[in-house]
BAMIFI-158942 format. One record per residue (C-alpha): residue number from 1; x, y, z. Coordinates in pm, whole numbers. Layout:
R; k; c1; c2; c3
R; NUM; X; Y; Z
...
This chain:
R; k; c1; c2; c3
R; 1; 10198; 6331; 11540
R; 2; 10396; 6632; 11412
R; 3; 10443; 6444; 11104
R; 4; 10112; 6355; 11032
R; 5; 10047; 6726; 11085
R; 6; 10282; 6859; 10880
R; 7; 10104; 6646; 10584
R; 8; 9745; 6737; 10636
R; 9; 9859; 7093; 10600
R; 10; 10077; 7037; 10300
R; 11; 9759; 6809; 10103
R; 12; 9543; 7060; 10207
R; 13; 9729; 7334; 10116
R; 14; 9829; 7209; 9765
R; 15; 9549; 7308; 9552
R; 16; 9576; 7690; 9623
R; 17; 9919; 7676; 9505
R; 18; 9841; 7455; 9228
R; 19; 9610; 7767; 9093
R; 20; 9862; 8024; 9181
R; 21; 10191; 7876; 9024
R; 22; 10231; 7798; 8679
R; 23; 10476; 7485; 8658
R; 24; 10705; 7559; 8924
R; 25; 10557; 7298; 9156
R; 26; 10497; 7039; 8872
R; 27; 10859; 7035; 8798
R; 28; 11008; 7060; 9152
R; 29; 11202; 6752; 9214
R; 30; 11316; 6809; 9567
R; 31; 11227; 7022; 9860
R; 32; 11496; 7266; 9811
R; 33; 11287; 7344; 9443
R; 34; 10932; 7314; 9606
R; 35; 11104; 7562; 9891
R; 36; 11204; 7825; 9592
R; 37; 10858; 7774; 9409
R; 38; 10725; 7894; 9709
R; 39; 10949; 8214; 9761
R; 40; 10873; 8295; 9410
R; 41; 10522; 8328; 9461
R; 42; 10562; 8497; 9770
R; 43; 10803; 8746; 9564
R; 44; 10529; 8804; 9331
R; 45; 10253; 8849; 9558
R; 46; 10492; 9054; 9724
R; 47; 10612; 9315; 9429
R; 48; 10226; 9327; 9360
R; 49; 10139; 9474; 9710
R; 50; 10452; 9743; 9651
R; 51; 10310; 9846; 9333
R; 52; 9993; 9906; 9465
R; 53; 10099; 10061; 9820
R; 54; 10305; 10299; 9611
R; 55; 9979; 10378; 9399
R; 56; 9774; 10462; 9737
R; 57; 10097; 10631; 9876
R; 58; 10091; 10863; 9578
R; 59; 9696; 10952; 9601
R; 60; 9740; 11039; 9979
R; 61; 10016; 11296; 9872
R; 62; 9793; 11574; 9983
R; 63; 9672; 11437; 10323
R; 64; 9988; 11387; 10531
R; 65; 9759; 11240; 10867
R; 66; 9629; 10955; 10587
R; 67; 9966; 10892; 10436
R; 68; 10069; 10861; 10804
R; 69; 9826; 10612; 10876
R; 70; 9912; 10397; 10624
R; 71; 10314; 10407; 10668
R; 72; 10157; 10322; 11012
R; 73; 9908; 10046; 10947
R; 74; 10189; 9871; 10715
R; 75; 10389; 9846; 10918
R; 76; 10181; 9693; 11210
R; 77; 10051; 9447; 10893
R; 78; 10414; 9319; 10808
R; 79; 10455; 9248; 11193
R; 80; 10170; 9114; 11173
R; 81; 10242; 8865; 10875
R; 82; 10568; 8804; 10986
R; 83; 10412; 8662; 11372
R; 84; 10143; 8480; 11201
R; 85; 10338; 8297; 10977
R; 86; 10567; 8234; 11259
R; 87; 10240; 8110; 11462
R; 88; 10117; 7892; 11154
R; 89; 10469; 7715; 11101
R; 90; 10566; 7659; 11456
R; 91; 10558; 7295; 11410
R; 92; 10792; 7237; 11110
R; 93; 11057; 7463; 11307
R; 94; 11385; 7331; 11198
R; 95; 11237; 7103; 10910
R; 96; 11298; 7104; 10532
R; 97; 10966; 7193; 10462
R; 98; 11013; 7548; 10714
R; 99; 11087; 7760; 10441
R; 100; 10850; 7658; 10170
R; 101; 10561; 7645; 10463
R; 102; 10684; 7991; 10550
R; 103; 10675; 8143; 10253
R; 104; 10314; 7947; 10133
R; 105; 10186; 8157; 10465
R; 106; 10334; 8506; 10372
R; 107; 10209; 8462; 10014
R; 108; 9870; 8416; 10109
R; 109; 9849; 8708; 10359
R; 110; 10028; 8912; 10109
R; 111; 9730; 8792; 9858
R; 112; 9454; 8861; 10068
R; 113; 9674; 9209; 10143
R; 114; 9658; 9261; 9780
R; 115; 9289; 9233; 9743
R; 116; 9212; 9510; 10012
R; 117; 9473; 9731; 9849
R; 118; 9289; 9695; 9540
R; 119; 8948; 9776; 9695
R; 120; 9108; 10097; 9845
R; 121; 9245; 10163; 9485
R; 122; 8873; 10097; 9348
R; 123; 8674; 10284; 9574
R; 124; 8337; 10554; 9447
R; 125; 8405; 10885; 9498
R; 126; 8227; 10999; 9793
R; 127; 8245; 10654; 9984
R; 128; 8341; 10800; 10316
R; 129; 8443; 10462; 10437
R; 130; 8688; 10446; 10206
R; 131; 9042; 10561; 10357
R; 132; 9162; 10659; 9971
R; 133; 9060; 10940; 9754
R; 134; 8925; 10802; 9394
R; 135; 9155; 10851; 9131
R; 136; 9171; 11212; 8941
């Protein structure tokens, strides 16, 4: 039963990775290589997330309270990401697919967070629902 669930999850997840990856998954010959592809994809998304975070942080330099809230929100988001990916991949615990599934989960959540941050950085001036001031 666990194998069927993991196989189904893998099949459903693969189209998303095919779009986000160059040839890494196509060239992978074993599970270790697939794990490396997933890890590389996550690292790329995480790097983008960190770049955007720094941009937001810089815009909040004049607002210590908002900056403190950003820091806490990001710490809490990282805790959520880690807990969510542990939950999502629990059935694969101890298996060779586990690193790939965790990295894919983390990549997916990081990409969603990137979209949030991009939205914050592109708010229109005067938008009171936006926590980040417009660029000068």
